[in-house]
C-alpha positions as CSV (number, residue, x, y, z in Angstrom):
1,X,0.0,0.0,0.0
2,X,1.4,3.4,-0.9
3,X,2.1,5.7,1.9
4,X,0.6,8.6,0.1
5,X,-1.8,8.8,-2.8
6,X,-3.4,11.6,-4.6
7,X,-6.5,9.7,-5.9
8,X,-10.1,10.2,-6.6
9,X,-10.9,6.8,-5.3
10,X,-11.7,5.4,-8.8
11,X,-8.2,4.1,-9.2
12,X,-5.9,7.1,-8.8
13,X,-5.5,10.3,-10.7
14,X,-3.9,10.4,-14.1
15,X,-0.5,11.9,-14.6
16,X,-0.7,15.7,-14.5
17,X,1.1,18.0,-16.9
18,X,4.0,19.9,-15.4
19,X,2.0,23.1,-15.3
20,X,-0.8,21.4,-13.5
21,X,1.6,19.9,-11.0
22,X,3.1,23.3,-10.3
23,X,-0.4,24.7,-9.8
24,X,-1.2,21.8,-7.4
25,X,1.8,22.5,-5.3
26,X,0.3,25.8,-4.4
27,X,-3.0,24.3,-3.3
28,X,-3.7,23.7,0.4
29,X,-3.0,20.0,1.1
30,X,-5.7,18.2,3.2
31,X,-4.4,15.0,4.7
32,X,-7.3,12.6,4.9
33,X,-6.5,9.7,7.3
34,X,-8.8,6.7,7.4
35,X,-8.5,3.5,9.2
36,X,-10.0,1.4,6.4
37,X,-9.2,1.1,2.7
38,X,-10.1,3.1,-0.4
39,X,-12.6,0.6,-1.5
40,X,-14.3,0.2,1.9
41,X,-14.6,3.9,2.4
42,X,-15.5,5.0,-1.1
43,X,-18.9,6.3,-0.1
44,X,-17.6,8.1,3.0
45,X,-14.7,9.7,1.1
46,X,-17.2,10.9,-1.6
47,X,-19.3,12.4,1.1
48,X,-16.3,14.2,2.5
49,X,-15.5,15.7,-0.9
50,X,-19.1,16.8,-1.2
51,X,-18.9,18.6,2.1
52,X,-15.7,20.4,0.8
53,X,-17.6,21.5,-2.3
54,X,-20.3,23.2,-0.2
55,X,-17.6,25.6,1.0
56,X,-16.1,26.2,-2.4
57,X,-13.3,23.6,-2.6
58,X,-13.0,21.0,-5.3
59,X,-10.3,18.3,-5.1
60,X,-7.7,18.9,-7.8
61,X,-8.9,22.3,-8.7
62,X,-8.3,24.5,-5.6
63,X,-7.4,21.9,-3.0
64,X,-5.3,18.7,-2.9
65,X,-6.7,15.8,-0.9
66,X,-4.0,13.3,0.2
67,X,-5.5,10.0,1.2
68,X,-3.9,7.7,3.7
69,X,-5.5,4.3,4.1
70,X,-4.4,2.5,7.3
71,X,-6.3,-0.8,6.6
72,X,-6.5,-1.4,10.3
73,X,-2.8,-0.9,10.9
74,X,-3.0,1.6,13.8
75,X,0.6,1.2,14.6
76,X,1.4,3.2,11.5
77,X,-0.1,6.3,13.0
78,X,2.8,7.9,14.9
79,X,5.2,7.9,12.0
80,X,2.5,9.0,9.6
81,X,1.4,11.9,11.7
82,X,5.1,13.0,12.3
83,X,5.5,13.0,8.5
84,X,2.3,15.1,7.9
85,X,3.4,17.6,10.6
86,X,6.9,17.8,9.2
87,X,5.4,18.7,5.8
88,X,3.0,21.3,7.3
89,X,-0.1,20.1,5.6
90,X,-3.0,22.6,5.8
91,X,-5.5,20.4,7.6
92,X,-5.4,16.8,9.0
93,X,-8.8,15.2,8.6
94,X,-9.6,12.0,10.6
95,X,-13.4,11.8,10.0
96,X,-14.0,8.2,11.2
97,X,-11.1,7.1,13.4
98,X,-10.6,7.8,17.1
99,X,-7.0,6.4,17.1
100,X,-6.1,8.6,14.1
101,X,-7.7,11.7,15.9
102,X,-5.7,11.0,19.1
103,X,-2.5,10.5,17.1
104,X,-3.0,13.7,15.2
105,X,-3.7,15.6,18.5
106,X,-0.5,14.1,20.0
107,X,1.6,15.2,17.0
108,X,0.6,18.8,16.7
109,X,-0.9,21.7,18.6
110,X,-0.9,24.1,15.6
111,X,-2.1,22.3,12.4
112,X,-5.9,22.3,12.3
113,X,-7.5,18.9,12.9
114,X,-11.0,17.9,12.0
115,X,-12.0,14.6,13.6
116,X,-14.9,12.2,13.7
117,X,-15.0,10.1,16.9
118,X,-17.5,7.8,18.5
119,X,-16.5,8.7,22.1
120,X,-16.8,11.9,24.1
121,X,-14.1,14.2,22.6
122,X,-13.8,16.1,25.8
123,X,-13.0,12.9,27.8
124,X,-10.6,11.9,25.0
125,X,-8.8,15.2,25.5
126,X,-9.4,16.4,22.0
127,X,-11.3,19.5,22.9
128,X,-11.9,21.6,26.0
129,X,-15.7,21.6,25.5
130,X,-18.2,20.8,22.8
131,X,-19.3,24.4,22.4
132,X,-15.8,25.9,22.7
133,X,-13.3,23.4,21.5
134,X,-10.2,25.6,22.1
135,X,-6.9,24.6,20.6
136,X,-6.5,23.2,17.1
137,X,-9.1,20.5,16.9
138,X,-12.8,20.2,16.3
139,X,-15.2,17.9,14.4
140,X,-18.0,15.4,14.7
141,X,-19.1,13.2,17.7
142,X,-21.1,10.3,16.1
143,X,-22.6,8.4,18.9
144,X,-21.7,4.8,19.5
145,X,-21.9,3.9,23.2
146,X,-25.1,5.9,23.5
147,X,-26.9,3.6,21.0
148,X,-25.6,0.3,22.4
149,X,-28.8,-0.4,24.4
150,X,-31.0,0.3,21.5
151,X,-29.0,-1.9,19.1
152,X,-28.8,-4.8,21.6
153,X,-32.5,-4.4,22.3
154,X,-33.3,-4.7,18.5
155,X,-31.2,-7.9,18.3
156,X,-33.1,-9.4,21.3
157,X,-36.4,-8.4,19.6
158,X,-35.5,-10.2,16.4
159,X,-34.0,-13.2,18.2
160,X,-36.0,-13.3,21.4
161,X,-34.6,-16.7,22.4
162,X,-31.0,-15.6,22.3
163,X,-29.4,-15.2,25.8
164,X,-25.7,-15.8,25.1
165,X,-24.4,-12.9,23.0
166,X,-20.9,-12.8,21.6
167,X,-19.4,-9.3,21.4
168,X,-16.5,-8.8,18.9
169,X,-14.2,-5.8,19.5
170,X,-10.8,-4.7,18.1
171,X,-8.3,-4.2,21.0
172,X,-6.2,-2.2,18.6
173,X,-8.8,0.5,18.8
174,X,-8.6,0.7,22.6
175,X,-10.8,3.8,23.3
176,X,-13.7,2.5,21.2
177,X,-13.3,-1.1,22.4
178,X,-13.4,0.0,26.1
179,X,-16.4,2.3,25.7
180,X,-18.2,-0.4,23.7
181,X,-17.6,-3.1,26.3
182,X,-18.6,-0.8,29.2
183,X,-21.9,0.1,27.5
184,X,-22.6,-3.5,26.2
185,X,-22.3,-4.9,29.7
186,X,-24.7,-2.3,31.2
187,X,-27.1,-3.0,28.4
188,X,-26.8,-6.8,28.7
189,X,-27.5,-6.5,32.5
190,X,-30.6,-4.4,31.8
191,X,-31.9,-6.9,29.2
192,X,-31.0,-10.1,31.1
193,X,-28.4,-11.2,28.6
194,X,-25.0,-12.9,29.0
195,X,-22.1,-11.6,26.9
196,X,-18.9,-13.4,25.8
197,X,-16.1,-11.1,24.4
198,X,-14.0,-12.1,21.5
199,X,-11.1,-10.0,20.1
200,X,-10.0,-9.5,16.5
201,X,-7.5,-7.1,15.0
202,X,-6.6,-9.0,11.7
203,X,-8.5,-11.1,9.2
204,X,-7.0,-14.2,10.6
205,X,-8.1,-13.2,14.1
206,X,-11.7,-12.6,12.8
207,X,-11.7,-16.2,11.5
208,X,-10.4,-17.4,14.9
209,X,-13.0,-15.3,16.7
210,X,-15.8,-17.0,14.8
211,X,-14.4,-20.4,15.8
212,X,-14.5,-19.3,19.4
213,X,-18.1,-18.0,19.0
214,X,-19.1,-21.4,17.6
215,X,-17.3,-23.3,20.4
216,X,-18.9,-21.1,23.1
217,X,-22.3,-21.7,21.5
218,X,-23.2,-18.1,21.3
219,X,-26.7,-17.5,20.0
220,X,-26.1,-14.1,18.4
221,X,-23.3,-11.6,17.7
222,X,-23.0,-7.9,18.5
223,X,-20.2,-6.5,16.3
224,X,-18.4,-3.6,18.0
225,X,-17.9,-0.4,16.0
226,X,-14.5,-0.3,14.3
227,X,-13.3,1.1,11.0
228,X,-11.1,-2.0,10.4
229,X,-14.2,-4.2,10.8
230,X,-16.0,-2.1,8.2
231,X,-13.2,-2.8,5.8
232,X,-13.7,-6.5,6.4
233,X,-17.4,-6.4,6.3
234,X,-17.8,-9.0,3.5
235,X,-15.7,-11.5,5.5
236,X,-17.7,-10.8,8.7
237,X,-21.1,-11.1,6.9
238,X,-19.9,-14.3,5.1
239,X,-18.8,-16.0,8.3
240,X,-22.0,-14.9,10.1
241,X,-24.0,-16.6,7.3
242,X,-21.9,-19.7,7.3
243,X,-22.3,-20.2,11.0
244,X,-25.9,-19.1,11.0
245,X,-25.4,-16.6,13.7
246,X,-27.7,-13.5,13.8
247,X,-25.5,-10.4,13.9
248,X,-26.3,-6.8,14.5
249,X,-24.0,-4.1,13.1
250,X,-23.5,-0.4,13.6
251,X,-23.8,0.8,10.0
252,X,-25.8,0.0,6.9
253,X,-22.7,-1.0,4.9
254,X,-22.8,-4.5,6.4
255,X,-26.5,-4.9,5.7
256,X,-26.0,-3.9,2.0
257,X,-23.6,-6.8,1.6
258,X,-25.9,-9.3,3.2
259,X,-25.7,-8.6,6.9
260,X,-28.8,-9.1,9.0
261,X,-29.5,-5.7,10.5
262,X,-27.9,-2.4,11.6
263,X,-28.7,0.5,13.8
264,X,-26.5,3.5,14.4
265,X,-25.4,7.0,13.3
266,X,-25.5,7.9,9.6
267,X,-21.7,7.9,9.1
268,X,-22.0,9.2,5.5
269,X,-23.6,12.4,6.9
270,X,-20.8,12.7,9.5
271,X,-18.1,12.6,6.8
272,X,-19.9,15.2,4.8
273,X,-20.1,17.5,7.9
274,X,-16.3,16.9,8.4
275,X,-15.7,18.1,4.8
276,X,-17.7,21.2,5.5
277,X,-15.6,22.0,8.6
278,X,-12.3,21.4,6.6
279,X,-13.5,23.9,4.0
280,X,-14.5,26.5,6.6
281,X,-11.0,26.2,8.1
282,X,-9.4,26.7,4.7
283,X,-11.6,29.8,4.4
284,X,-10.1,31.2,7.5
285,X,-12.2,30.0,10.4
286,X,-10.2,28.7,13.4
287,X,-11.0,25.2,14.8
288,X,-11.5,26.8,18.2
289,X,-14.4,28.8,16.7
290,X,-16.2,25.7,15.3
291,X,-18.3,23.8,17.9
292,X,-18.2,20.0,17.9
293,X,-21.2,18.7,16.0
294,X,-23.1,15.8,17.6
295,X,-24.8,13.5,15.1
296,X,-28.5,13.5,15.1
297,X,-29.2,11.2,12.1
298,X,-29.7,7.5,12.9
299,X,-30.8,4.7,10.7
300,X,-32.2,1.2,11.3
301,X,-31.8,-1.2,8.3
302,X,-33.0,-4.8,8.0
303,X,-32.1,-7.4,5.3
304,X,-35.2,-9.5,5.0
305,X,-33.5,-12.0,2.7
306,X,-30.8,-12.7,5.4
307,X,-33.5,-13.0,8.0
308,X,-35.3,-15.6,5.9
309,X,-32.1,-17.5,5.3
310,X,-31.6,-17.7,9.1
311,X,-35.2,-18.8,9.5
312,X,-36.1,-15.7,11.5
313,X,-39.5,-14.2,11.5
314,X,-39.2,-10.5,11.6
315,X,-41.8,-8.9,13.9
316,X,-44.1,-6.4,12.1
317,X,-43.1,-3.8,14.7
318,X,-39.4,-4.0,13.6
319,X,-40.4,-3.8,9.9
320,X,-42.4,-0.7,10.6
321,X,-39.6,0.9,12.7
322,X,-36.9,0.2,10.0
323,X,-35.8,3.1,7.9
324,X,-35.1,0.6,5.1
325,X,-35.9,-3.0,4.5
326,X,-33.7,-4.7,1.9
327,X,-35.7,-7.5,0.2
């Protein structure tokens, strides 16, 4: 994987004439750091660029977007951020990764940072307060822990006989994993469910986790939020189908490739808002003057074909509550 790519996500930009390259060198450089891959985040990156356009910036015309795809390799972050800071990029955008946001904040107190994090950015130390961020960082807080009870409750409603619930987390994304486990345990206690935690940080570990889930006779799976998991969504959905384990996910991306159901923040909207904030900063607004946005758009999606394949009868109440039913 290239360390740095100027791409439009469709396979990379064509070679530029020398004049165009000279012009590009004068453009502000936006470092877009994502924990997944170009393919997995295509929709989200497009939303980010659309947000930029709302403020007058178009990639390749008056701004250069430099994409860095981590593919779950969080250990790359310190060196990457040091490089970006050394080159004095105009803005560091980490719209969907808490580890990337924390690494950026640790690397610079001057270069503007626009983040997207699932946890409380105040507790993470990214900002002083939501209304008055202070410092050089601001962004989006897309709720994860706050919707755990709702998501787990929907899983119970769809699979009412399930008591033993496996919870898969990525320990490489420590802040999100810890917050997820804390909220899942509280939700499980409230719903009378038992949880069994499995860890996975690589594709091989995902395979091993499903072997453990089968051995432990878990009756359903709650997939913790993590950008690396999203990049491996086809693998996760395939294994869930193979082992016939009902699984609830945090975003619709899983359901669109055959996952059972999802409930959570509209991440595409969050990436668009991050793009708007980056554009505002390029236009002269300081991060300290941009309050942290808390996501208000949530979506519940059910894949009816997958439910039928698992011999699950979807209650009419769930069908009515769903924002979309994939048939």
